[in-house]
C-alpha positions in Angstrom: 87.8 141.8 86.2 90.1 143.8 84.0 89.0 147.0 85.6 89.8 145.6 89.1 93.1 144.3 87.8 94.1 147.7 86.5 92.9 149.5 89.6 95.0 147.2 91.8 98.1 147.9 89.8 97.4 151.6 89.7 97.1 151.7 93.5 100.6 150.0 93.8 102.3 152.7 91.7 101.6 155.8 93.8 104.6 158.1 94.1 105.2 157.5 97.8 105.4 153.7 97.2 107.7 154.1 94.2 110.1 156.4 96.0 110.2 154.2 99.2 110.8 151.0 97.3 113.6 152.2 95.0 115.2 154.2 97.8 115.5 151.1 100.0 116.6 148.9 97.2 119.2 151.2 95.7 120.8 152.2 99.0 121.8 148.6 99.6 123.0 148.2 96.0 125.1 151.4 96.1 126.6 150.4 99.4 127.4 146.8 98.2 128.9 148.1 94.9 131.1 150.7 96.7 132.3 148.1 99.1 133.2 145.6 96.3 134.9 148.4 94.3 137.2 149.6 97.1 137.7 146.4 99.1 141.0 144.5 98.6 139.1 141.3 98.2 137.1 142.7 95.3 139.7 144.7 93.5 139.4 143.0 90.2 135.7 142.7 90.1 135.3 145.1 87.2 137.3 142.8 84.8 136.1 139.8 82.9 138.9 137.6 84.4 137.1 137.7 87.8 133.6 137.3 86.3 132.9 134.0 88.2 133.3 135.8 91.6 131.3 138.7 90.3 128.5 136.4 89.2 128.4 134.7 92.6 127.9 137.9 94.4 125.4 139.1 91.8 123.4 135.9 92.5 123.6 136.7 96.2 122.1 140.1 95.6 119.4 138.5 93.5 118.6 136.1 96.4 118.6 138.6 99.2 117.6 141.8 97.4 116.4 141.9 93.8 114.0 139.0 94.5 114.2 139.0 98.2 113.4 141.2 101.2 112.2 144.3 99.4 109.9 142.2 97.2 108.3 140.5 100.1 107.9 143.7 102.2 106.4 145.4 99.2 103.9 142.5 98.8 103.0 142.9 102.4 102.6 146.7 102.1 100.3 146.4 99.1 98.6 143.0 99.8 97.9 143.1 103.6 94.8 145.3 102.9 93.9 143.6 99.6 90.4 142.9 100.7 90.2 144.3 104.2 90.8 147.9 103.1 88.0 147.6 100.6 85.7 146.1 103.2 86.4 148.8 105.8 85.9 151.6 103.2 82.7 150.0 102.0 83.9 149.7 98.4 84.0 145.9 98.5 80.3 145.9 99.2 79.7 148.1 96.1 81.7 145.6 94.0 79.8 142.5 95.1 76.4 144.1 94.4 77.4 144.8 90.8 77.0 142.1 88.1 80.5 140.7 88.8 81.3 137.5 90.6 83.4 137.3 93.7 85.7 135.0 91.8 86.4 137.7 89.3 86.9 140.3 92.1 89.4 138.0 93.9 91.1 137.0 90.6 91.5 140.6 89.5 93.0 141.7 92.8 95.4 138.8 93.2 96.6 138.9 89.6 96.9 142.7 89.8 99.1 142.3 92.9 101.3 139.7 91.2 101.6 141.7 88.0 102.3 145.0 89.8 105.0 143.5 92.0 106.6 141.8 89.0 106.8 145.1 87.2 108.6 146.6 90.3 111.0 143.7 90.3 111.9 143.8 86.6 112.6 147.6 86.7 114.6 147.3 90.0 116.6 144.3 88.7 117.5 146.0 85.4 118.2 149.4 87.0 120.1 147.8 89.9 122.3 145.8 87.5 123.2 148.9 85.5 123.8 150.9 88.6 126.1 148.2 90.1 128.2 147.9 87.0 128.5 151.7 86.5 129.6 152.3 90.1 132.2 149.5 89.8 133.4 150.7 86.4 132.9 147.2 84.9 134.1 146.2 81.5 131.5 146.1 78.7 132.2 142.3 78.5 131.1 141.9 82.1 127.8 143.6 81.4 127.3 141.5 78.3 127.8 138.3 80.3 125.4 139.4 83.0 122.5 140.0 80.7 121.8 136.2 80.1 121.5 135.7 83.9 118.6 138.2 84.2 115.8 136.0 82.8 116.5 133.2 85.2 116.6 135.7 88.1 113.3 137.1 87.1 111.8 133.6 86.8 113.0 132.9 90.4 111.5 136.3 91.5 108.2 135.4 89.9 108.1 132.2 92.0 108.8 134.3 95.1 106.0 136.7 94.2 103.5 134.0 93.4 104.4 132.1 96.6 104.3 135.0 99.0 101.2 136.5 97.3 99.4 133.3 98.2 100.2 133.8 101.9 99.5 137.6 101.8 96.1 137.2 100.0 95.1 134.3 102.3 95.8 136.5 105.4 94.1 139.5 103.8 90.9 137.6 103.4 91.1 136.2 107.0 91.6 139.4 108.9 89.8 142.8 108.6 92.8 144.6 110.0 96.2 144.8 108.3 98.1 144.4 111.5 97.8 140.6 111.9 98.9 140.1 108.3 101.9 142.4 108.7 103.0 140.7 112.0 102.7 137.1 110.5 104.5 137.9 107.3 107.3 139.7 109.2 107.7 136.6 111.3 107.8 134.5 108.1 110.5 136.8 106.6 112.6 136.2 109.8 112.1 132.5 109.5 112.9 132.6 105.8 116.1 134.7 105.9 117.5 135.1 109.4 116.5 132.5 112.0 118.1 129.5 110.3 121.4 131.5 110.0 121.5 132.1 113.7 120.5 128.5 114.5 123.1 127.0 112.2 125.9 129.4 113.5 125.0 128.7 117.1 124.9 125.0 116.6 128.2 125.0 114.7 130.0 127.0 117.3 129.0 124.5 120.0 129.3 121.2 118.0 131.7 122.0 115.2 129.1 120.9 112.6 125.9 122.1 111.1 122.5 120.8 112.3 120.6 118.4 110.1 117.4 120.5 109.9 117.0 120.3 106.1 113.4 119.1 106.2 112.3 122.2 108.4 114.8 124.8 107.1 112.8 127.2 104.9 115.9 129.1 104.1 117.5 125.9 102.7 114.3 125.1 100.7 114.2 128.5 99.1 117.9 128.4 98.5 117.5 125.1 96.7 114.8 126.6 94.5 117.0 129.6 93.8 119.8 127.3 92.8 117.5 125.2 90.6 116.1 128.1 88.7 119.1 130.3 88.4 121.8 127.7 88.3 123.7 129.6 91.0 126.6 127.6 92.4 126.5 124.9 89.6 128.3 126.6 86.7 130.3 129.2 88.8 133.9 128.4 89.5 134.7 131.3 91.8 136.9 131.1 94.9 135.8 129.2 98.0 135.1 132.5 99.7 132.5 133.7 97.2 130.9 130.3 96.8 130.6 130.0 100.6 129.1 133.5 100.9 126.1 132.6 98.6 125.8 129.1 100.1 125.7 130.5 103.6 122.9 133.0 103.0 120.9 130.6 100.8 121.4 127.6 103.1 123.0 125.4 100.4 126.5 124.7 101.7 129.2 123.3 99.6 132.0 120.8 100.2 134.9 123.2 99.6 138.7 122.9 99.7 140.7 125.7 101.4 141.6 128.7 99.3 145.2 129.7 100.0 144.4 133.3 99.1 141.9 133.6 102.0 143.1 134.3 105.5 140.4 132.3 107.2 139.3 128.7 106.9 136.2 128.4 104.8 136.4 124.7 104.1 134.4 124.1 107.2 131.3 125.2 105.3 129.9 121.9 104.2 126.7 120.6 102.8 124.1 119.8 105.5 123.1 116.2 106.0 119.7 116.4 104.2 119.9 115.9 100.4 116.5 117.1 99.4 115.5 117.2 95.8 115.2 120.8 94.6 112.5 119.8 92.0 110.4 118.1 94.7 110.8 121.1 97.1 109.7 123.4 94.3 106.6 121.2 93.6 105.7 121.1 97.3 105.9 124.9 97.7 103.8 125.4 94.5 101.3 122.9 95.9 101.2 124.8 99.2 100.7 128.1 97.4 97.9 126.6 95.3 96.1 125.4 98.4 96.3 128.9 99.9 94.9 130.4 96.7 92.1 127.8 96.8 91.2 128.6 100.4 91.4 132.4 99.7 88.8 132.0 96.9 86.6 129.7 99.0 86.6 132.0 102.0 85.9 135.0 99.8 83.0 133.2 98.2 81.3 132.6 101.6 82.4 135.8 103.2 79.6 137.9 104.7 80.2 141.4 103.3 78.3 144.4 104.6 
């Protein structure tokens, strides 16, 4: 099993994958950092006095980018062919005829995928944080206060990796081709990040309130989990604009008072009607992931491999 684990990680760290991942990740971080540095609204982000607002936007980056879209796309790229590629190449058949159980093969591959992606995420989060603070010319005190936030961000990222690996590995054992897995996960990413935003905005523009879709809003669920693990939005006392920005993308709206320094009315961003328990949501998602892992092992055990 250890050999399969190591081989899975080794395949994830080919030069072309590393270059593609960090290029995509850092382009967005550089663009966001430059915007914050030179935009009027972000003029004082480099000083400790505005750390609350800085933290809120740093948490937004952690939700969307450090532990968000690039992580999921990377999992799809490496995990869609987790079993199907081996089967098509005939190497899976060689593995199962050796004195090693299918359980160990499956465990080695899934754990290798999780570990490899976690390494990617740790490096990218640390490097992205340093790059962001360097571009913005932040005070050393700002960097010092950012460091304690990183463990909770990585813990949230680990949840994202474990959850989406369960989906990717289940799809990988179902389909021989990578294409169905890629299509399904891309649809899930759209449901996770973008569809709820459009639905909420469209509904609000027509009804002057947000729809009560909390029980079905995946973006809201993941936003609650992000807030539970990282504490984003609970301890931060930034301006209404910054709190609204994170709440909007994470689906966890706040009851806010107008900020006189902001030219538009942000106090319309209010908490949606559903008051779900973040702990309960987390447990449900972990249970769902556990079920997918169970079915992945079960299907793999009975799979007819030639």
